[in-house]
PLY file of the C-alpha trace (Angstrom):
ply
format ascii 1.0
element vertex 332
property float x
property float y
property float z
element edge 331
property int vertex1
property int vertex2
end_header
19.69 8.44 -7.18
16.33 9.95 -8.28
13.24 9.03 -6.68
10.59 7.04 -8.52
8.15 9.14 -10.92
4.77 8.25 -11.50
3.34 8.93 -14.79
0.66 11.56 -15.04
-1.69 9.87 -17.38
-2.13 6.29 -18.50
-4.65 4.27 -20.77
-4.04 0.69 -19.91
-5.46 -2.70 -21.10
-5.91 -5.51 -18.50
-3.11 -4.91 -16.28
-4.82 -5.36 -12.79
-3.65 -8.67 -11.50
-4.12 -8.60 -7.61
-5.75 -10.76 -5.15
-8.67 -8.84 -4.13
-11.37 -7.80 -6.68
-14.48 -5.96 -7.00
-17.54 -7.12 -8.79
-19.47 -4.50 -10.73
-22.75 -4.96 -12.72
-23.47 -3.12 -15.48
-26.48 -2.81 -18.11
-28.17 -6.35 -18.84
-26.77 -7.63 -15.84
-23.35 -8.07 -17.42
-20.39 -8.75 -14.99
-17.19 -7.34 -14.77
-14.42 -7.78 -12.44
-11.82 -5.00 -11.28
-9.15 -5.17 -8.79
-10.59 -2.43 -7.01
-13.66 0.18 -6.64
-11.24 2.83 -7.85
-10.14 1.30 -10.81
-13.82 0.16 -11.36
-15.09 3.72 -11.17
-12.04 4.98 -13.73
-13.01 2.57 -16.15
-17.02 3.56 -15.82
-15.84 7.20 -16.13
-13.56 6.84 -19.16
-14.53 3.91 -21.83
-16.78 1.19 -20.22
-20.33 2.57 -20.94
-19.15 2.93 -24.82
-17.78 -0.83 -24.65
-20.20 -2.61 -22.52
-21.71 -5.02 -24.97
-24.56 -6.10 -22.24
-26.21 -9.30 -23.75
-24.22 -9.45 -26.88
-20.92 -10.02 -24.54
-20.76 -13.41 -25.82
-22.15 -13.05 -29.31
-19.38 -13.89 -32.18
-21.32 -11.66 -34.52
-21.14 -8.60 -32.34
-18.94 -5.99 -34.42
-16.34 -5.57 -31.39
-16.11 -9.38 -30.69
-15.27 -9.98 -34.72
-12.81 -7.14 -34.44
-11.16 -8.98 -31.55
-11.25 -12.36 -33.31
-10.07 -11.12 -36.19
-6.74 -9.53 -34.13
-6.53 -12.87 -32.39
-6.30 -14.64 -35.75
-3.92 -12.21 -37.28
-1.75 -12.04 -33.74
1.04 -10.28 -35.41
3.05 -9.21 -33.34
0.68 -9.25 -30.09
3.17 -7.97 -27.70
3.85 -4.73 -29.87
0.15 -3.48 -30.78
-3.04 -4.49 -29.00
-6.18 -3.72 -30.76
-8.07 -3.50 -27.52
-5.67 -0.49 -26.72
-6.95 1.06 -29.80
-10.40 0.15 -28.94
-10.39 1.68 -25.78
-8.77 5.04 -27.02
-11.77 5.44 -29.44
-14.01 4.75 -26.44
-12.53 7.23 -24.41
-13.05 10.28 -26.93
-16.57 8.73 -27.85
-17.62 8.57 -24.08
-15.73 12.02 -22.95
-17.42 15.17 -22.78
-14.47 17.26 -23.63
-13.58 15.04 -26.55
-11.03 17.92 -28.02
-8.97 17.45 -24.71
-8.43 13.52 -25.46
-7.93 14.08 -28.97
-5.03 16.60 -28.11
-3.52 14.19 -25.22
-3.46 11.44 -28.12
-1.77 13.88 -30.67
1.13 14.19 -28.25
2.24 10.29 -29.07
4.17 9.60 -32.23
2.21 8.05 -34.71
4.59 7.78 -37.71
4.11 4.96 -39.98
7.84 5.74 -41.41
11.07 7.42 -41.19
11.56 8.89 -44.75
14.99 10.53 -43.95
16.29 7.06 -42.78
14.24 5.10 -45.35
12.71 2.81 -42.54
9.12 1.65 -42.65
7.28 0.11 -39.43
7.54 -3.77 -39.44
3.91 -3.79 -38.78
2.55 -2.08 -41.87
4.62 -3.80 -44.53
3.09 -4.91 -47.85
2.88 -8.75 -46.42
0.31 -7.50 -43.85
-1.83 -5.48 -46.30
-4.41 -7.67 -46.41
-4.69 -8.36 -42.78
-4.54 -4.48 -42.14
-7.30 -3.93 -44.55
-9.40 -6.61 -42.76
-8.71 -4.71 -39.55
-9.30 -1.60 -40.75
-12.99 -2.39 -42.18
-13.98 -4.29 -38.90
-12.52 -1.23 -36.68
-14.73 1.02 -38.79
-17.83 -1.00 -38.57
-17.40 -1.52 -34.81
-16.49 1.95 -33.37
-16.87 4.73 -36.29
-17.22 8.14 -34.99
-17.46 11.40 -36.82
-15.07 13.18 -34.11
-12.52 10.59 -35.15
-12.79 10.30 -38.44
-9.13 10.62 -39.37
-8.57 7.42 -37.34
-11.10 5.70 -39.76
-9.68 6.22 -43.24
-6.85 3.87 -44.19
-3.89 6.06 -43.37
-5.28 7.16 -40.17
-5.77 3.63 -39.07
-2.24 2.79 -40.05
-1.09 5.81 -38.14
-3.20 4.65 -34.97
-1.57 1.27 -35.32
2.06 2.78 -35.42
1.12 4.93 -32.08
0.01 2.09 -30.22
2.98 -0.09 -31.74
5.63 2.50 -31.01
4.46 3.79 -27.52
2.60 0.87 -26.09
4.05 -0.12 -22.79
4.12 -3.85 -21.70
2.84 -3.86 -18.10
4.55 -6.53 -16.07
3.46 -7.49 -12.69
4.52 -11.18 -12.49
4.49 -12.52 -9.05
7.43 -14.96 -10.27
9.32 -11.88 -11.59
9.00 -10.26 -8.26
10.36 -13.97 -6.48
13.15 -13.97 -8.77
14.01 -10.36 -7.93
13.90 -11.35 -4.21
16.32 -14.13 -4.72
18.90 -11.88 -6.53
19.01 -9.95 -3.31
19.66 -12.79 -1.05
23.02 -13.02 0.36
24.23 -16.74 -0.51
27.54 -18.73 -0.21
28.80 -19.24 -3.95
27.71 -22.89 -4.47
23.95 -22.09 -3.08
23.78 -18.94 -5.71
25.13 -21.09 -8.59
22.41 -23.66 -7.89
19.59 -21.27 -7.38
20.54 -19.42 -10.58
20.57 -22.55 -12.49
17.30 -23.60 -11.09
15.75 -20.16 -11.93
17.20 -20.30 -15.60
15.60 -23.67 -15.81
12.56 -22.55 -14.57
12.32 -19.81 -17.16
13.11 -22.08 -20.04
10.24 -24.39 -19.21
7.97 -21.53 -18.66
9.11 -19.84 -22.01
8.17 -23.14 -23.79
4.10 -22.45 -22.99
4.18 -18.68 -22.73
6.90 -17.12 -25.07
7.53 -13.76 -24.59
4.46 -13.06 -22.50
5.40 -14.53 -18.97
6.15 -10.82 -17.52
3.45 -8.98 -19.81
0.05 -8.73 -18.42
-1.34 -5.74 -20.28
-0.47 -2.81 -22.39
-0.60 0.53 -21.79
0.17 4.11 -23.00
2.12 6.66 -20.74
2.72 10.27 -21.83
5.62 10.92 -19.54
7.24 7.65 -20.37
6.75 7.67 -23.81
8.55 11.21 -24.24
11.94 9.47 -22.81
14.29 8.77 -25.61
16.17 5.44 -25.76
19.71 4.40 -24.98
21.16 0.78 -24.76
23.03 1.84 -21.78
19.78 3.57 -19.98
19.94 5.62 -16.63
16.28 4.80 -15.73
13.93 1.90 -16.20
10.27 1.55 -15.92
8.58 -0.69 -13.47
5.42 -1.27 -11.75
6.37 -2.06 -7.99
2.78 -1.66 -6.76
1.52 -4.65 -8.99
-0.97 -2.53 -10.84
-0.78 -0.31 -13.89
1.01 2.79 -12.04
4.22 2.91 -13.69
7.19 4.24 -11.82
10.48 5.55 -13.60
13.50 4.63 -11.26
16.88 5.77 -11.97
19.66 3.30 -12.55
22.32 6.09 -11.91
22.71 9.39 -10.63
21.32 11.97 -12.87
22.42 15.43 -12.71
20.24 18.23 -13.44
19.70 19.08 -17.01
20.82 15.61 -17.81
18.21 13.50 -20.30
16.40 10.74 -18.81
16.86 7.63 -21.08
15.13 4.35 -20.96
15.94 1.17 -23.07
13.19 0.13 -25.57
14.91 -3.38 -25.68
14.90 -5.97 -22.91
17.58 -7.36 -21.06
18.62 -9.78 -23.35
18.34 -8.07 -26.35
20.77 -5.12 -25.00
23.35 -7.84 -24.62
23.30 -8.36 -28.44
25.50 -7.15 -31.10
25.09 -3.42 -32.35
23.67 -4.80 -35.82
21.09 -6.92 -33.77
19.99 -4.12 -31.71
19.95 -1.37 -34.42
17.60 -4.15 -36.46
14.96 -4.33 -33.34
15.00 -0.68 -33.12
14.59 0.21 -37.14
11.80 -2.25 -37.23
9.79 -1.13 -34.33
10.82 2.38 -33.32
11.90 3.75 -36.75
15.47 5.20 -35.77
19.17 4.31 -35.96
20.48 4.43 -32.46
23.54 6.68 -31.73
24.05 6.21 -27.85
27.54 6.06 -26.42
27.47 2.21 -26.58
26.55 1.98 -30.24
28.99 4.64 -31.08
31.72 2.68 -29.29
30.98 -0.23 -31.24
30.79 1.32 -34.67
33.83 -0.52 -35.68
32.48 -3.85 -35.24
31.26 -5.89 -38.08
27.37 -5.50 -38.88
26.83 -9.24 -38.40
24.61 -11.10 -35.57
25.97 -13.88 -33.73
25.37 -17.66 -34.93
22.42 -17.73 -32.27
20.79 -14.97 -33.32
20.87 -15.82 -37.11
19.31 -19.00 -35.89
16.83 -17.16 -34.14
15.93 -14.92 -37.07
15.73 -17.69 -39.46
13.47 -19.82 -37.35
11.35 -16.42 -36.95
11.45 -16.01 -40.80
10.04 -19.52 -41.40
7.43 -19.16 -38.61
6.49 -15.55 -40.41
5.82 -17.68 -43.96
3.63 -20.07 -42.29
1.73 -17.36 -40.44
1.42 -15.28 -43.39
-0.72 -18.55 -44.67
-2.80 -18.48 -41.90
-3.34 -14.58 -41.90
-4.58 -15.02 -45.86
-7.38 -17.14 -44.45
-8.65 -14.85 -41.77
0 1
1 2
2 3
3 4
4 5
5 6
6 7
7 8
8 9
9 10
10 11
11 12
12 13
13 14
14 15
15 16
16 17
17 18
18 19
19 20
20 21
21 22
22 23
23 24
24 25
25 26
26 27
27 28
28 29
29 30
30 31
31 32
32 33
33 34
34 35
35 36
36 37
37 38
38 39
39 40
40 41
41 42
42 43
43 44
44 45
45 46
46 47
47 48
48 49
49 50
50 51
51 52
52 53
53 54
54 55
55 56
56 57
57 58
58 59
59 60
60 61
61 62
62 63
63 64
64 65
65 66
66 67
67 68
68 69
69 70
70 71
71 72
72 73
73 74
74 75
75 76
76 77
77 78
78 79
79 80
80 81
81 82
82 83
83 84
84 85
85 86
86 87
87 88
88 89
89 90
90 91
91 92
92 93
93 94
94 95
95 96
96 97
97 98
98 99
99 100
100 101
101 102
102 103
103 104
104 105
105 106
106 107
107 108
108 109
109 110
110 111
111 112
112 113
113 114
114 115
115 116
116 117
117 118
118 119
119 120
120 121
121 122
122 123
123 124
124 125
125 126
126 127
127 128
128 129
129 130
130 131
131 132
132 133
133 134
134 135
135 136
136 137
137 138
138 139
139 140
140 141
141 142
142 143
143 144
144 145
145 146
146 147
147 148
148 149
149 150
150 151
151 152
152 153
153 154
154 155
155 156
156 157
157 158
158 159
159 160
160 161
161 162
162 163
163 164
164 165
165 166
166 167
167 168
168 169
169 170
170 171
171 172
172 173
173 174
174 175
175 176
176 177
177 178
178 179
179 180
180 181
181 182
182 183
183 184
184 185
185 186
186 187
187 188
188 189
189 190
190 191
191 192
192 193
193 194
194 195
195 196
196 197
197 198
198 199
199 200
200 201
201 202
202 203
203 204
204 205
205 206
206 207
207 208
208 209
209 210
210 211
211 212
212 213
213 214
214 215
215 216
216 217
217 218
218 219
219 220
220 221
221 222
222 223
223 224
224 225
225 226
226 227
227 228
228 229
229 230
230 231
231 232
232 233
233 234
234 235
235 236
236 237
237 238
238 239
239 240
240 241
241 242
242 243
243 244
244 245
245 246
246 247
247 248
248 249
249 250
250 251
251 252
252 253
253 254
254 255
255 256
256 257
257 258
258 259
259 260
260 261
261 262
262 263
263 264
264 265
265 266
266 267
267 268
268 269
269 270
270 271
271 272
272 273
273 274
274 275
275 276
276 277
277 278
278 279
279 280
280 281
281 282
282 283
283 284
284 285
285 286
286 287
287 288
288 289
289 290
290 291
291 292
292 293
293 294
294 295
295 296
296 297
297 298
298 299
299 300
300 301
301 302
302 303
303 304
304 305
305 306
306 307
307 308
308 309
309 310
310 311
311 312
312 313
313 314
314 315
315 316
316 317
317 318
318 319
319 320
320 321
321 322
322 323
323 324
324 325
325 326
326 327
327 328
328 329
329 330
330 331
């Protein structure tokens, strides 16, 4: 079993959720909370001087606040692309002395908006969201324009930046509930007690899901250079985790990995991996622009390309919500 591997580079949004904190004052007496002095210093060194709003912190008319408010109103789909991560990418380059270094680093991330060969377009960039993307682009440009990053501020460049974050962004989960559930899984219990505990946990998740949706175990979003280089498999041999309850990503082997063997993670969550081949392909096509050909998908090639009744009902509900959301977005 391979040992955990810490990524060599990361840029994260709001992942620090620990019990202790360090308060730091920046210009004009504005207070910002960090999980540690190291996290505080890293933020100051990388981007915070550019993003510190000073007395305009709560001003709804400040360009950055207007951009964030517009994103919250659009809100589709928030777990896939964080406008704040895009803002921090620009701030990092603007604050850096060696701007070329950071631009080169960001260029390593995939940022294509479509797969022409497979005729797949990213679902975030469809025609139905043209108006919302146009609004976000104009606000993004007004808030952050920089000559060194002019290519990100033209319409196509903004779309590619959007795709970069949507394709490579890693949700950061350090939920105490999730850790408790994992600890429960490791308990040795009689069958009856195990069934009772599992039933309780299942119901607990269902009750919480009504309030949190898919964001229970996602406390932030980050870009990780090494992790983003891992290809997908529906039966992965490694997985990303955050065992230290911070933004430091560990890549853990799920099985023995031989020298020269490719390390693959899953871009799907646990529930999605159990869906039909057709459903898995739909998610991967829309979000990651490829058709999976892992061994599991190849072994299921003869299965009919249909989703289960439960999945079809969920997709129908999602489409209805999407129609309602589009009406709301138009009014942003």
